[in-house]
N, C-alpha and C positions, 0 to 999 in steps of 0.2 A: 428876583430872581440866586443871588450869589447869596444872601442869607438860606433859603431854602436847601443849596446845594450844600452847603455848609452843613447844616442841620443831618440832613441826610448823611453824609459824608461823614460823619463823629458820631452818628448812628451807628455805622456799617461797620466801621473799623471796629468801633469796640463791643461789636456782637459779633464779627468775622476774624479780626486782627490787620494789624496794618501790612503784614508782607503780602498777606494772600487777596485780598481787595484789589480790584484792580479799574480804573479808569471807565471802563466799560461795563464794570458791574456796578460804579455808582451813576453813570447813563442810565442803565436799564433799572433800577429802583425807580428813579423819578420818570423815567418815561420822553426820556428826553434823548437828544443824539449829543456822542459826547463832542463835538464841536461845541455846543453851548458852554460846557464843561469849560473849556479852553479858551472860549470870551472871557473869563473870569482868573483862569491861574494857567500857569504857563508848563506845568507838570505835575504829576503823583505828587513828589519831594514839597512842593507851594502848596499843593492842597489839602497836603497831611499836615504843614505847618499854623495853614489858616483856620483849620478844623478842627485842632488838636485844642491851637486856644481859644476860639467859641466854644467847643463845648465847656472847658473850664470856665471860661465866665459864664455857664449856665450853670455848672453846678455852684459855683462861688453865691450868685443871686437865690440858690436854692439853701444854698447852707447860710443863708444871710436871713431867710425869712427866720427858719428855726430858731436861729437867737433872737431874733426879735419877739419870738412867742413868750409864753411863762412858765415852761418847765424849769424844771432844778437842775444842778446844772449834771449829775449823773443822767437825768432823763435826758436831756437836752444831748449829750456826746451819743446815745439810743438812734436819738433821730437825725441826727449828721449821719451815723450808720446806712438808715436805711434809703438815705436821699444817693449815699453811693453805691450799695446795694441796686438801685433802680438805673445807674450810668453804664455800671460796669457788670454783664452777662453773659452766661451762653457760651464764651469766648474757651476757648481750652490751653491757651496760652496767653501769660499776661500780658496787656497792653502796653504796659510802662517798659518791661524786656526788651519787647517787640520793638517799641520807640525806638529805644537805647539801643538796639544792636543795630536797626535798619536808618535811623534819623538821630546820629544822636547828637544835631547839635538844638533839634527842635528838643529833646528827652532832654539838655542843659537849659532851655529857657523856662518850659512849661517844669519842670520841679525847683527853678530856681524861685517863681511863681506861685507854686504850688507852697513852697515852706515860709514865703512870707505870711498867704494866707492861713495857712495849719496855725502857725506861730500867732499873731494877733489873734484869732479864735481861740485857739488854746490859754493865751494866757489869759480871755477872757472870763474863757469860760473855770480856768482854777479859782482866778479872784471871786469869781461868785458864787465857789462850791466852799471856800473858806468862808468868805460871809456868812452862808445858811448854814456851815458847821458839820457841812458833809467831806471836808477836804482837811487835812491836818493843815493848824497856822503855820509850821515851821520849815513846809516846801522850799526847795530850792526851786523857783519857778523854769526859770530860764533851764537849767539843768533836765530839770522832767520834761520842758517841752522836746528838748532836742534828744533824749529817750525816746519818748513816745515815737517823734517821725520817724527816727532812724528804725524802729521796732516795724511801722508800719512800712517802710521804703521797704524790707527785706523779705517778707512776702513776695515780693515781685521778683525777687532774685532768684535765679532757677538752679544755681551750685546752693543755695537754703534749702531751697522747698522746690519739691514736684504741683507744679502748678497743673488745679484743673478746675472746670466749674463747679466741681463738687466740694471742693474743700476751703477756697479762695474764700470765702466769707466766712467759714467756720475759724478759719486762720485771724483774721482780720475781727471775730469775734471775742477770739481768746486773746488777742492782745488787749483789745478794750479791758477784756477783764483784767486782763495783767495789770493792765495801764491804771486801771481806778482801785483795784486793792493795795497796791503798791500807797496810793496820796491819802485812803482816804480813812475816815474816823470809823468807828461803830454804829456809827447813825447813816452813815453811806454806804456801810458795806450791808444794811438790809434794804437799801432802796436799788443798791446793785443788784442783793439776791433777787429783788421782785421784776426787776427789769431784762434779770436774763428768762425769770420764769416765762414774763411775758411774750419775750422773744422766741422762746424756742416753744411757745403755742401758738 
């Protein structure tokens, strides 16, 4: 039952936001009593923390599946983008921004975990792309990884962007294109443009 609650809570927080969702909402979504939720979680902050970690682990598993398939490096990044699209949707305010504002300790923990996951996956992707001739050989891999992570996280900063469900995925796609064009060879650019055309269709 605890895992069922975590899964539904994670989905609901990402769909409706961390601020507005109540314990009653989660209970109603699951057709259980609020008392049942409190058997497993002390309060909403505890549920937010565990549900966020649970969802992060789910995303990580799905991303690892992509990296185990036989995609080229550029296609791989587009497939990973689709995974994130599936998890974050329909909300009018950035889930990460809300997490940072209302649950800062959970935000710090999850962004630290996200950086580790992101760094490992991107290092692997860049090395793969270099081997395939899609990325330039003279890339400063560590710097490129940090640049890309900073750009991706900046999308969730309301001081920089007006976040809504209609533009978030477009912003992230623009960042992916920007990142890829910065490191790609001519061969890589051709594949990037093919992927962009497929994605937009």
